[in-house]
C-alpha positions, -999 to +999 in steps of 0.1 A: -449+543+779-461+516+758-478+536+737-450+563+732-450+562+693-412+564+696-410+531+714-409+498+698-432+488+723-461+509+708-481+496+677-477+531+663-436+530+662-439+505+632-452+524+599-446+496+574-478+492+554-465+458+540-470+440+576-500+422+581-519+389+584-519+378+547-482+386+541-471+371+571-493+339+562-478+334+529-441+336+542-451+311+570-471+286+550-436+286+524-417+283+556-439+252+569-435+231+537-394+244+533-384+237+567-398+204+573-381+193+540-350+205+553-352+184+586-362+156+571-332+158+544-311+166+577-322+136+596-316+112+562-281+132+560-268+122+599-283+084+586-261+083+557-228+082+582-239+050+597-236+067+630-254+035+649-226+011+630-194+024+647-186+052+674-161+064+649-186+076+624-208+089+654-204+126+659-232+127+687-227+095+707-250+110+737-281+116+710-298+088+729-336+083+717-328+110+692-317+085+669-346+061+667-349+065+633-318+053+620-315+030+592-289+010+573-281+035+544-284+019+512-256+018+483-282+027+454-293+046+437-256+058+435-267+095+435-287+092+466-266+113+490-255+137+463-292+142+458-307+142+494-277+164+507-277+190+475-315+196+482-309+201+521-281+227+512-299+246+482-328+248+495-318+263+530-298+289+515-327+294+491-350+300+518-326+327+538-348+358+523-377+342+532-367+333+566-357+371+573-386+383+556-407+364+579-386+378+610-392+411+596-428+409+593-436+397+632-409+417+646-437+439+665-446+410+683-416+406+700-416+439+718-456+432+727-468+441+759-472+428+786-446+401+778-466+377+795-504+379+802-511+342+812-489+308+818-499+297+781-491+333+764-458+326+784-452+293+772-460+306+736-431+334+743-408+309+754-416+288+720-409+318+699-379+325+715-367+290+707-386+291+674-363+323+663-333+313+680-329+280+669-336+289+633-312+317+631-286+295+647-294+267+622-292+286+594-259+303+603-242+273+614-251+259+581-243+289+562-208+287+577-204+252+572-211+253+536-187+280+533-160+263+552-161+290+580-157+266+611-157+297+636-186+283+658-174+268+689-170+228+690-178+208+663-202+212+633-223+179+637-233+181+672-242+214+674-262+210+641-279+182+649-289+191+684-300+227+674-318+212+648-343+191+673-348+222+694-355+243+664-381+218+647-397+208+682-407+244+686-412+250+648-439+219+649-456+239+685-455+271+665-472+255+633-499+237+651-508+269+667-508+293+638-510+271+605-551+271+604-549+308+611-524+309+582-544+291+559-575+312+565-556+345+558-543+332+525-575+318+515-600+349+526-568+373+519-573+386+557-557+421+563-571+434+590-574+428+625-540+418+633-511+435+658-489+434+629-510+463+612-498+495+616-527+519+630-512+545+609-488+534+580-465+552+559-475+556+522-469+525+505-440+522+480-443+488+470-475+468+472-472+435+494-475+412+460-442+435+452-427+425+482-431+390+477-420+390+443-388+409+460-383+381+484-388+354+458-363+371+434-338+372+462-345+332+467-342+324+429-309+346+428-293+323+458-310+291+441-291+300+411-257+311+422-257+279+445-271+249+431-244+243+402-223+230+430-244+196+433-253+196+396-220+197+386-205+198+351-210+228+332-234+240+357-204+242+384-196+276+369-232+294+382-222+282+417-208+320+423-212+317+458-200+280+471-163+274+479-163+243+454-180+262+429-169+279+398-147+255+375-134+223+381-100+225+397-068+219+374-072+196+342-068+161+332-079+128+346-076+139+382-090+174+378-122+173+399-131+190+429-116+175+462-121+188+502-085+182+516-052+182+501-024+157+507-006+183+524-035+195+547-037+159+558+001+156+562+006+128+536+042+132+527+059+113+495+079+090+519+045+079+534+032+070+500+065+055+482+065+022+470+090+008+489+073+021+522+033+021+514+016-015+521-022-018+527-032-039+559-059-061+556-070-081+585-100-107+592-111-141+601-086-160+590-052-134+600-034-100+579-022-098+548-002-071+536-005-059+501+020-036+480+001-015+454+022-038+426+007-068+444-027-047+444-027-041+409-019-080+405-056-090+417-088-090+399-096-053+390-130-038+386-143-003+373-171+020+389-187+051+373-195+070+409-197+106+419-182+121+452-207+140+471-200+164+503-217+175+533-212+208+522-237+202+493-211+201+463-206+170+442-184+159+414-199+144+380-191+105+376-158+098+374-146+065+365-127+046+391-106+015+385-094-007+415-101-040+438-136-047+452-140-046+487-155-078+489-125-093+473-103-080+498-125-093+526-125-129+507-084-126+510-089-126+549-116-156+550-149-140+537-158-158+508-192-152+517-216-126+524-184-101+539-191-083+571-185-045+582-151-027+574-131-003+598-111+017+574-077+035+584-063+065+563-023+075+567-039+111+573-025+123+605-051+150+618-085+161+610-119+145+612-130+109+596-092+094+598-110+063+604-145+054+592-165+026+590-186+007+563-215-014+565-217-050+555-242-041+525-216-011+512-188-036+512-209-064+493-217-039+465-199-049+435-193-008+427-175-006+458-138-004+454-102+002+468-097+024+443-059+029+427-067+049+394-091+072+380-104+083+346-075+060+331-045+073+355-034+068+386-046+085+414-028+119+420-014+125+461-050+146+464-069+123+453-057+097+477-029+080+459-017+052+465-054+037+471-087+051+482-123+041+490-151+045+467-184+033+477-217+044+461-241+068+477-218+074+504-209+108+520-178+120+508-160+119+541-165+075+542-145+076+508-114+075+524-082+084+513-046+076+516-060+037+529-035+021+553-055-007+567-087-023+561-105-045+590-133-066+583-158-081+609-186-069+627-184-033+644 
C-alpha cells in the first residue's frame, strides 16, 4: 500500500518537479534567520512591558525560568519599541509566504512510512510535529492579534508567549540537525537523492528559481502593504492590510491613531467633568488631590513622542504638554530619585486598566502626565482629562483617563 501511486504515502503521489533538496534548503535558510529575529524581538517586546516590575503588568505570572532574561526597559531612544515591535510584526507577516512554501515543499515527509523507524527517528518526528504545529500556531495567533480578531481561546499574551518557547525549542533542534545539510545543498546546488524529489515528476511549468521569485514577490507585497503602519506619516496610506493603516482618523491636533475609544472604555462626560474629576497622587508623605485647573498651574513641560502598539502600528511624533511624572512624585515626598509608580485609569473594563512604570521611566524628563497634544486639549478618545506618555514604552503603558498615581517600590 505504501507504494500505491494514488496514496500520499507513495513517493509517486507527489509529482511536482519543484520539490527538491535545494529548493527546500533555500527556504529553510531564510526562515532560519527570519524566525530567529522574530523570536528575539518577541522576547524584547515582552520585556518592554516590565512584567518583572508588578503583577499588573505580568500577563504570564507562571513563566518561572522563562523570564530569566528580563531587564529594565530603557526610556531611550524614544523610537526603541516602535522599531523592535514594528520589525517583529512586519517581518512575521512578510515571512508567511516563505513558511507556507517551506511546508508545501516538505509535505511528502509527513506521509513517509513507516512513521517511526527507530527511537531517534521517532523523536525527530515528534520535534517536527511541534515545529510545524508551533509555527502555524504562532503565525496564526500573531496575525489574528494584528488584525484585532481575538477569536482564540484565552488571552493572546500567554498563548503567544508559551507557544513561542515551544516552537523555538523545536526550531532550534531542527536547525541543529538540518542546517549543515541545507548549507551544503545551497552551496553545491544539490538536487538529487532526496525523498522530496519525485521519482516521476510532471513536466515543469516554472523553474525552481521562478517559484522562489513567486514566493519572494508574495513576501514583498505583504511587506509593502504592512510596513506603512509602523512608519506612519504618508506611508500609512500604503498599509492596506493593517486595521490601523490608510490615513490617520479625522483631522486637527487630535487626528491620530487610537486603539480604544472613550465609549469602549466606559468613560462618560460626567467622569471627566472638571467638577468631578480629581487626580489622586499618593506617596511617602501622604495623598494629594488635584483638579485639572490645579495641574495646569504646575510647571508644564513638552515632549515630542510617538505612540507604538503591540499590533505593530505607531503614530508620528506628537507634541505633548503636561506635568512631568517626577514633579508629581516630588509633591508626595520624593524630591530625589523618584520610585516606581502604579497608574490607575477611569477605564471600567478591558486589559491594562492599571499599569506600572519603572523608576527610570518616571525619572525621565520626557515622561509626562499629558494634558494637551499638538497645542490642543486632549480629546476624550485620547485620554482627557489626563494621560500618561512615556518615551519608548508600549502603547498600553501610556495609560489614558488617569485617575490615580501611587508612587513607591512595586
